[in-house]
C-alpha positions as CSV (number, residue, x, y, z in Angstrom):
1,M,-14.8,-24.1,-34.4
2,N,-11.9,-21.7,-34.8
3,N,-14.3,-18.7,-34.5
4,K,-15.5,-20.1,-31.2
5,L,-12.0,-20.4,-29.9
6,K,-11.4,-16.9,-31.0
7,N,-14.5,-15.8,-29.0
8,L,-13.3,-17.7,-26.0
9,A,-9.9,-16.1,-26.2
10,G,-11.5,-12.7,-26.5
11,E,-13.8,-13.3,-23.5
12,T,-10.9,-14.6,-21.6
13,V,-9.0,-11.3,-22.2
14,L,-12.0,-9.3,-21.1
15,Y,-12.4,-11.4,-18.0
16,G,-8.7,-11.1,-17.6
17,L,-9.2,-7.4,-17.4
18,G,-11.7,-8.1,-14.5
19,T,-9.3,-10.6,-12.9
20,I,-5.8,-9.9,-13.9
21,I,-6.0,-6.1,-13.7
22,P,-7.7,-6.1,-10.2
23,R,-5.1,-8.8,-8.9
24,A,-2.2,-6.8,-10.5
25,L,-3.4,-3.7,-8.8
26,N,-4.0,-5.6,-5.6
27,F,-0.5,-7.1,-6.1
28,L,0.8,-3.5,-5.5
29,L,-0.2,-4.1,-1.8
30,F,2.3,-6.9,-1.6
31,P,5.4,-4.7,-1.6
32,L,3.6,-2.3,0.6
33,H,2.5,-4.9,3.3
34,T,5.8,-6.8,3.2
35,R,7.6,-3.7,3.9
36,I,5.3,-2.5,6.7
37,F,4.5,-5.8,8.3
38,N,6.9,-8.4,9.6
39,P,6.4,-12.0,8.4
40,E,4.4,-12.8,11.6
41,D,1.9,-10.0,11.1
42,Y,1.6,-10.8,7.4
43,G,1.0,-14.3,8.5
44,V,-1.9,-13.2,10.7
45,V,-3.6,-11.4,7.7
46,S,-3.0,-14.5,5.5
47,Y,-4.3,-16.8,8.2
48,L,-7.7,-14.9,8.6
49,Y,-8.2,-14.6,4.8
50,I,-7.6,-18.3,4.5
51,L,-10.6,-18.8,6.8
52,V,-12.5,-16.4,4.6
53,G,-11.7,-18.4,1.6
54,F,-13.3,-21.5,3.1
55,L,-16.3,-19.6,4.4
56,N,-17.0,-17.9,1.0
57,V,-17.6,-21.4,-0.6
58,V,-20.3,-22.0,2.0
59,Y,-21.8,-18.6,1.5
60,T,-22.3,-19.1,-2.2
61,F,-23.1,-22.8,-1.8
62,G,-22.2,-23.6,-5.5
63,M,-25.2,-21.5,-6.7
64,E,-23.2,-19.7,-9.3
65,T,-22.6,-22.9,-11.4
66,A,-26.2,-23.9,-10.6
67,F,-27.4,-20.6,-12.0
68,F,-25.5,-21.3,-15.2
69,R,-26.8,-24.8,-15.6
70,F,-30.4,-24.1,-14.9
71,S,-30.5,-20.8,-16.8
72,T,-29.2,-22.3,-20.1
73,K,-31.6,-25.3,-20.0
74,E,-34.1,-25.3,-22.8
75,G,-37.4,-23.5,-21.8
76,S,-36.0,-22.1,-18.5
77,D,-36.6,-18.5,-17.3
78,P,-33.2,-17.0,-16.4
79,N,-34.9,-14.3,-14.4
80,R,-36.8,-16.8,-12.3
81,I,-33.7,-18.9,-11.7
82,F,-31.8,-15.7,-10.7
83,N,-34.5,-14.9,-8.1
84,L,-34.4,-18.3,-6.6
85,C,-30.5,-18.6,-6.5
86,Q,-30.2,-15.1,-5.1
87,S,-32.9,-15.8,-2.4
88,F,-31.0,-18.9,-1.2
89,I,-27.7,-17.1,-1.1
90,V,-29.0,-14.0,0.6
91,G,-30.8,-16.2,3.3
92,I,-27.8,-18.4,4.1
93,S,-25.3,-15.5,4.0
94,L,-27.4,-13.3,6.4
95,A,-27.7,-16.1,8.9
96,L,-24.0,-17.0,8.8
97,S,-22.9,-13.4,9.2
98,A,-25.3,-12.7,12.0
99,L,-24.0,-15.8,13.8
100,F,-20.4,-14.7,13.4
101,I,-21.1,-11.2,14.6
102,V,-22.9,-12.4,17.7
103,L,-20.0,-14.9,18.5
104,A,-17.2,-12.5,17.4
105,E,-15.6,-12.3,20.9
106,P,-15.2,-16.1,21.6
107,L,-14.3,-16.7,17.9
108,A,-11.5,-14.1,18.3
109,V,-10.2,-15.9,21.3
110,A,-10.3,-19.3,19.5
111,L,-8.4,-17.8,16.6
112,G,-5.7,-16.4,18.8
113,I,-6.6,-12.7,18.3
114,A,-8.3,-12.0,21.6
115,G,-9.4,-8.4,21.9
116,K,-9.7,-8.0,18.1
117,S,-13.3,-9.1,17.8
118,H,-13.9,-6.3,15.2
119,Y,-11.7,-8.4,12.8
120,I,-14.4,-11.0,12.8
121,V,-17.3,-8.4,12.5
122,W,-15.6,-6.7,9.5
123,L,-14.8,-10.0,7.8
124,A,-18.4,-11.3,8.3
125,I,-19.7,-8.2,6.6
126,I,-17.2,-8.5,3.8
127,M,-18.3,-12.1,3.1
128,L,-21.9,-11.1,3.3
129,I,-21.4,-8.5,0.5
130,D,-19.3,-10.9,-1.6
131,A,-22.2,-13.5,-1.4
132,V,-25.0,-11.1,-2.2
133,V,-23.3,-9.9,-5.4
134,A,-22.2,-13.4,-6.5
135,I,-25.3,-14.2,-8.6
136,P,-25.5,-10.7,-10.1
137,F,-21.8,-11.2,-11.2
138,A,-22.7,-14.6,-12.6
139,R,-25.5,-13.1,-14.6
140,L,-23.1,-10.6,-16.1
141,R,-20.9,-13.7,-17.2
142,L,-23.9,-15.4,-18.6
143,E,-25.1,-12.4,-20.6
144,K,-21.5,-12.0,-21.9
145,K,-21.1,-8.5,-20.3
146,A,-17.5,-9.1,-19.6
147,L,-16.4,-5.4,-19.9
148,R,-18.9,-4.5,-17.0
149,F,-17.8,-7.4,-15.1
150,A,-14.2,-6.2,-15.5
151,L,-15.0,-2.6,-14.7
152,Y,-16.7,-3.4,-11.4
153,K,-13.8,-5.6,-10.3
154,I,-11.2,-3.0,-11.2
155,V,-13.0,-0.2,-9.3
156,N,-13.2,-2.4,-6.1
157,V,-9.5,-3.0,-6.2
158,L,-8.6,0.6,-7.0
159,V,-10.6,1.6,-3.9
160,T,-8.8,-1.1,-1.8
161,V,-5.4,-0.2,-3.0
162,G,-6.1,3.6,-2.7
163,L,-7.2,3.1,1.0
164,N,-4.3,0.9,1.8
165,I,-2.0,3.6,0.4
166,Y,-3.8,6.2,2.4
167,F,-3.9,4.3,5.7
168,F,-0.4,3.1,5.6
169,M,1.4,6.1,3.9
170,I,-0.5,9.2,3.3
171,A,-2.1,9.5,6.6
172,Y,1.2,9.4,8.4
173,W,2.8,11.9,6.0
174,L,0.0,14.3,6.6
175,V,0.6,14.2,10.3
176,D,4.4,13.9,10.3
177,F,4.9,16.9,8.0
178,E,2.1,19.0,9.6
179,I,0.2,19.5,6.2
180,T,-2.5,21.9,7.1
181,F,-5.8,21.0,5.3
182,D,-8.9,19.1,6.3
183,F,-7.4,15.7,5.7
184,K,-5.0,16.3,8.5
185,R,-7.6,15.9,11.1
186,L,-8.8,12.6,9.6
187,A,-5.2,11.4,9.6
188,E,-4.8,12.3,13.2
189,S,-8.0,10.5,14.2
190,I,-6.9,7.4,12.3
191,Q,-3.5,7.3,13.9
192,Q,-5.0,7.7,17.3
193,T,-6.9,4.3,16.8
194,N,-3.5,2.6,17.0
195,Y,-4.7,0.3,14.3
196,G,-2.2,-1.9,12.3
197,I,-3.4,-4.8,10.2
198,E,-6.9,-3.7,10.8
199,Y,-6.5,-1.3,7.9
200,V,-6.3,-4.2,5.5
201,F,-9.7,-5.5,6.5
202,L,-11.2,-2.0,6.7
203,A,-10.1,-1.0,3.2
204,N,-11.6,-4.3,2.0
205,L,-14.9,-3.7,3.7
206,V,-15.3,-0.2,2.3
207,A,-14.3,-1.2,-1.3
208,N,-16.9,-4.1,-1.1
209,A,-19.5,-1.6,-0.2
210,F,-19.2,-0.2,-3.8
211,Y,-20.4,-3.5,-5.2
212,L,-23.7,-2.7,-3.6
213,L,-23.9,0.6,-5.5
214,F,-23.0,-1.1,-8.7
215,F,-25.7,-3.7,-8.5
216,I,-28.3,-1.6,-6.8
217,K,-30.7,-1.8,-9.8
218,S,-30.3,-5.6,-10.0
219,L,-30.8,-5.9,-6.2
220,I,-33.9,-3.7,-6.2
221,R,-35.4,-5.7,-9.1
222,W,-34.7,-9.0,-7.3
223,R,-37.8,-10.6,-5.9
224,P,-37.4,-13.2,-3.1
225,G,-38.9,-16.4,-4.3
226,Y,-39.4,-20.0,-3.2
227,D,-40.3,-23.1,-5.4
228,R,-40.0,-26.3,-3.5
229,A,-39.5,-28.5,-6.6
230,T,-36.9,-26.1,-8.3
231,F,-35.2,-25.5,-5.0
232,S,-34.7,-29.2,-4.5
233,E,-33.2,-29.5,-8.0
234,L,-30.9,-26.5,-7.4
235,L,-29.7,-27.7,-4.0
236,S,-29.2,-31.3,-5.4
237,Y,-26.9,-29.8,-8.1
238,S,-25.2,-27.2,-6.1
239,F,-24.5,-29.1,-2.8
240,P,-22.0,-31.4,-4.4
241,I,-20.3,-28.4,-6.1
242,M,-20.2,-26.6,-2.6
243,L,-18.5,-29.8,-1.1
244,T,-16.1,-29.8,-4.1
245,G,-15.4,-26.2,-3.5
246,L,-14.6,-26.7,0.2
247,A,-12.3,-29.7,-0.7
248,G,-10.7,-27.5,-3.4
249,M,-10.0,-24.8,-0.8
250,T,-8.5,-27.4,1.4
251,N,-6.3,-28.3,-1.4
252,E,-5.2,-24.8,-2.0
253,L,-5.2,-23.1,1.4
254,F,-5.1,-25.9,4.0
255,S,-1.2,-26.2,3.9
256,R,-0.9,-22.6,5.1
257,W,-3.3,-23.1,7.8
258,A,-1.7,-26.5,8.9
259,I,1.6,-24.9,9.3
260,E,0.2,-23.2,12.4
261,W,-0.7,-26.7,13.8
262,W,2.0,-29.0,12.7
263,L,5.1,-27.1,12.3
264,P,7.6,-28.1,15.1
265,E,8.7,-25.3,17.4
266,N,11.9,-23.7,16.3
267,F,11.8,-25.6,12.9
268,Y,13.0,-22.3,11.3
269,D,15.8,-21.0,13.6
270,G,13.6,-19.8,16.4
271,K,10.9,-18.3,14.2
272,S,7.2,-18.9,15.0
273,S,4.7,-20.8,12.8
274,M,3.0,-17.4,11.8
275,Y,6.5,-16.4,10.5
276,A,6.5,-19.4,8.3
277,I,2.9,-18.8,7.2
278,G,4.0,-15.3,6.2
279,I,6.9,-16.6,4.1
280,F,4.9,-19.2,2.4
281,S,2.0,-16.9,1.7
282,A,4.5,-14.4,0.2
283,A,5.6,-17.2,-2.2
284,Y,2.0,-17.8,-3.1
285,K,1.7,-14.1,-4.0
286,Y,4.4,-14.6,-6.6
287,A,2.7,-17.6,-8.0
288,V,-0.4,-15.5,-8.4
289,L,0.4,-14.8,-12.1
290,M,-0.5,-18.4,-12.9
291,S,-3.4,-18.2,-10.7
292,L,-4.7,-15.1,-12.5
293,G,-4.6,-16.8,-15.8
294,V,-6.4,-19.9,-14.5
295,Q,-9.2,-17.8,-12.9
296,A,-9.6,-15.5,-15.8
297,F,-9.9,-18.5,-18.2
298,R,-12.3,-20.2,-15.8
299,F,-14.6,-17.2,-15.7
300,A,-14.8,-17.2,-19.5
301,A,-14.7,-21.0,-20.1
302,E,-17.5,-22.1,-17.7
303,P,-20.4,-20.3,-19.5
304,F,-18.6,-21.1,-22.8
305,F,-18.7,-24.8,-22.1
306,F,-22.4,-24.8,-21.2
307,S,-23.5,-22.8,-24.1
308,N,-21.5,-25.1,-26.6
309,A,-22.5,-28.3,-25.1
310,A,-25.2,-29.1,-27.6
311,D,-22.9,-28.8,-30.5
312,K,-22.0,-32.2,-32.0
313,K,-18.4,-31.1,-32.4
314,S,-18.1,-29.9,-28.7
315,P,-15.8,-32.8,-27.5
316,E,-13.1,-31.7,-30.2
317,L,-13.7,-28.1,-29.3
318,F,-13.2,-28.8,-25.5
319,A,-10.1,-30.7,-26.3
320,K,-8.6,-27.8,-28.2
321,V,-9.5,-25.4,-25.4
322,N,-7.6,-27.6,-23.0
323,H,-4.6,-27.9,-25.2
324,F,-4.2,-24.3,-25.8
325,F,-4.6,-23.6,-22.1
326,I,-1.7,-25.9,-21.3
327,V,0.6,-24.2,-24.0
328,S,-0.2,-20.7,-22.7
329,S,0.2,-21.8,-19.1
330,C,3.6,-23.3,-19.8
331,I,4.8,-20.0,-21.3
332,V,3.6,-18.1,-18.1
333,L,5.3,-20.8,-16.0
334,L,8.6,-20.3,-17.8
335,A,8.4,-16.5,-18.0
336,V,8.0,-16.1,-14.3
337,S,10.3,-18.9,-13.1
338,L,13.2,-17.7,-15.2
339,N,12.9,-14.3,-13.9
340,M,12.4,-14.7,-10.2
341,D,15.8,-13.1,-9.6
342,V,14.2,-9.9,-10.9
343,L,10.7,-10.3,-9.6
344,K,11.9,-11.0,-6.1
345,F,12.4,-7.3,-5.5
346,I,8.7,-6.6,-5.7
347,G,8.5,-7.9,-2.1
348,G,10.3,-7.2,1.1
349,E,13.7,-8.6,1.7
350,D,12.5,-10.6,4.7
351,F,10.4,-12.7,2.5
352,Y,13.0,-13.8,-0.1
353,E,13.9,-17.1,1.5
354,G,10.7,-18.9,0.2
355,L,11.1,-17.9,-3.4
356,F,12.5,-21.3,-4.6
357,V,9.1,-22.9,-4.2
358,V,7.3,-20.5,-6.5
359,P,7.7,-22.6,-9.7
360,V,6.3,-25.6,-7.7
361,L,3.3,-23.7,-6.6
362,M,2.8,-22.4,-10.2
363,G,2.9,-25.9,-11.5
364,G,0.1,-26.8,-9.1
365,Y,-2.0,-24.0,-10.4
366,L,-1.4,-25.3,-14.0
367,F,-2.8,-28.6,-13.1
368,L,-5.7,-27.0,-11.3
369,G,-6.5,-25.3,-14.5
370,I,-6.3,-28.5,-16.4
371,Y,-8.7,-30.1,-13.8
372,Y,-11.2,-27.2,-14.2
373,N,-11.2,-27.9,-18.0
374,I,-11.6,-31.7,-17.7
375,S,-14.2,-31.4,-14.9
376,I,-16.7,-30.0,-17.4
377,W,-17.9,-33.6,-18.1
378,F,-19.6,-34.1,-14.7
379,K,-21.2,-30.7,-14.9
380,L,-22.7,-31.2,-18.3
381,T,-24.0,-34.7,-17.4
382,D,-25.4,-33.5,-14.0
383,K,-23.0,-36.0,-12.2
384,T,-21.5,-33.4,-10.0
385,Y,-21.0,-35.9,-7.2
386,F,-18.1,-37.3,-9.1
387,G,-16.4,-33.9,-8.7
388,T,-17.0,-34.1,-5.0
389,I,-15.5,-37.6,-4.7
390,I,-12.4,-36.6,-6.7
391,T,-12.0,-33.3,-4.8
392,V,-12.7,-34.7,-1.4
393,A,-10.2,-37.5,-2.2
394,G,-7.6,-34.8,-3.0
395,A,-8.4,-32.9,0.2
396,I,-8.0,-36.1,2.3
397,L,-4.6,-36.6,0.6
398,T,-3.6,-33.1,1.2
399,I,-4.5,-33.1,4.8
400,G,-2.7,-36.5,5.4
401,L,0.4,-35.6,3.6
402,N,0.7,-32.2,5.3
403,Y,0.4,-34.0,8.7
404,F,3.4,-36.2,7.8
405,L,5.5,-33.8,5.8
406,I,5.3,-30.4,7.4
407,P,7.1,-31.7,10.5
408,V,10.0,-33.0,8.2
409,F,10.1,-30.5,5.3
410,G,8.2,-27.4,6.5
411,Y,6.4,-25.4,3.8
412,V,8.6,-27.0,1.1
413,G,6.7,-30.2,1.6
414,S,3.4,-28.4,1.4
415,S,4.3,-26.9,-1.9
416,W,5.1,-30.2,-3.4
417,I,1.9,-31.6,-2.0
418,S,-0.1,-28.9,-3.7
419,L,1.4,-29.9,-7.1
420,S,1.0,-33.6,-6.6
421,C,-2.7,-33.3,-5.4
422,Y,-3.7,-31.1,-8.4
423,A,-2.0,-33.4,-10.8
424,G,-3.6,-36.4,-9.3
425,M,-7.0,-34.8,-9.5
426,A,-6.6,-33.9,-13.0
427,V,-5.6,-37.5,-13.9
428,A,-8.4,-39.1,-11.9
429,C,-11.0,-36.7,-13.5
430,Y,-9.7,-37.6,-17.0
431,L,-9.8,-41.3,-16.5
432,I,-13.3,-41.3,-15.0
433,G,-14.6,-38.7,-17.5
434,Q,-13.6,-40.7,-20.5
435,R,-16.0,-43.4,-19.6
436,H,-18.9,-41.0,-19.1
437,Y,-18.3,-38.2,-21.6
438,P,-15.4,-39.0,-24.0
439,I,-13.3,-36.0,-25.1
440,P,-10.3,-36.5,-27.4
441,Y,-7.7,-34.6,-25.3
442,S,-4.2,-34.3,-26.7
443,I,-2.5,-36.0,-23.7
444,R,0.9,-36.7,-25.3
445,S,1.4,-33.2,-26.6
446,G,0.3,-31.6,-23.4
447,L,2.6,-33.6,-21.3
448,M,5.4,-32.8,-23.7
449,Y,4.9,-29.0,-23.1
450,I,4.7,-29.6,-19.4
451,I,7.8,-31.9,-19.1
452,L,9.8,-29.5,-21.3
453,S,8.9,-26.5,-19.3
454,A,9.9,-28.3,-16.0
455,A,13.2,-29.5,-17.7
456,I,14.1,-25.9,-18.6
457,I,13.4,-24.6,-15.1
458,L,15.6,-27.3,-13.6
459,F,18.3,-26.7,-16.1
460,T,18.5,-23.0,-15.2
461,Q,18.4,-23.6,-11.5
462,Y,21.2,-26.1,-11.4
463,I,23.5,-24.9,-14.3
464,N,24.8,-21.4,-13.6
465,F,27.7,-19.4,-15.1
466,D,29.8,-17.1,-13.1
467,E,28.5,-14.0,-14.8
468,Y,24.9,-12.9,-14.2
469,W,24.3,-11.6,-17.7
470,K,25.4,-15.0,-19.3
471,N,22.7,-16.6,-17.1
472,K,20.1,-14.2,-18.2
473,F,21.0,-14.6,-21.9
474,I,20.8,-18.4,-21.7
475,E,17.4,-18.0,-19.9
476,L,16.1,-15.6,-22.6
477,I,17.2,-17.9,-25.4
478,L,15.4,-20.8,-23.8
479,L,12.2,-18.9,-23.2
480,V,12.1,-17.3,-26.6
481,G,12.9,-20.7,-28.2
482,F,10.1,-22.4,-26.3
483,I,7.6,-19.7,-27.4
484,L,8.6,-19.7,-31.1
485,S,8.5,-23.5,-31.2
486,A,5.1,-23.6,-29.7
487,F,3.9,-20.8,-32.1
488,F,4.9,-22.7,-35.2
489,I,3.6,-26.1,-33.9
490,E,0.2,-24.8,-32.9
491,K,-0.1,-22.5,-36.0
492,N,0.2,-25.5,-38.2
493,K,-2.5,-27.3,-36.1
494,L,-5.0,-24.4,-36.3
495,L,-4.5,-24.2,-40.1
496,Q,-5.1,-27.9,-40.5
497,S,-8.4,-27.7,-38.6
498,A,-9.6,-24.6,-40.3
């Protein structure tokens, strides 16, 4: 069992390279954008990418998880399942992107960006490419080619970051300082377009085009196929996952979108709703460190759970996985929360006012990761409709609470709604799952770590010494003490189970 945990940890590190490093590189854009854009412009970018987040779920339609499930069934042909899943995704994504491109102008008006229909066109192409390479990326995960997965993701983000730096910095330097070489003409032509936030989308589009080059062999070998019986099984399995994904996106992104609708005028001293969206989105950027760990773990854990499902000791193994996920996530939560006074300088000064909600948002991501772990029971038992019920219930709760709390508490209310929703989903999933697929999770010890982490954060926020370095010393002692205590406790548990 310990060897399997080590393998999972190793794969999580590799997928982390493909998730954390790209996100870390992409995080470099945060200080650039928050110093170039005001909160309102930053809010527009965030607002449109929220829409993309919802639509990406529809584009992929839950087929990645279906691919894992049906490819790992005894007697199945992974290549055949790949062709069928890829055929469905290409068909639906082409249809959706074509529709968005044709309706780009009225959609731009409806979204409050009249005259910017090219935003819609570029985003439609970005989503199309993302969908087309979703199953090829899933196959890399199934075949445990985590290093290649990481390389492709890193190159994509390097291109994105490089283009952003060029568009927003180098191009202007080349013109302003009259540097005389060929790039100067390119810089002048770019400046003459009078683009602003458009460059964010354009850089994303160019970088995504590299994915098509990376998977050119896989895409050439793909043979469109159709099998009515298998398609019916795939859709029956993936449709609830797609609904779950939409509900999950509602839980994660809806609050930022709802601010545009339900925030009273002048709630923030005459600032617009887009200003509030920009501030709140910046707070989410700081919370990305927890999100990165959750996503990297999920990439490694999903195929791991499926491949070990037949093992008689899998329930104990899954329980250990969840426990060590909680321990490591609590360490990340503390490390970031206790150092926000330093990390805040990453972003622009105009965005500092929302930093106090970052620990709450990170706590929400922690419970989301727990939910991902616990939700494996309905994927292994082919009862994915339970995931739909739980996540949709969470989404309804999110929408309802945001409706009532945004007018009263603004984005502060939204941050607590996010934490409450994910915690509630994790609890519901655990209670239902124990009836259908019992797993001996360490509930008490897990809660102990979470409560202790929260107590330390509250202690450091409300008890301050006059001198800055005294505060930092106390915070360091608490963080190191937590890590050492966890190390010795969990080391003994590992030795006992060896």
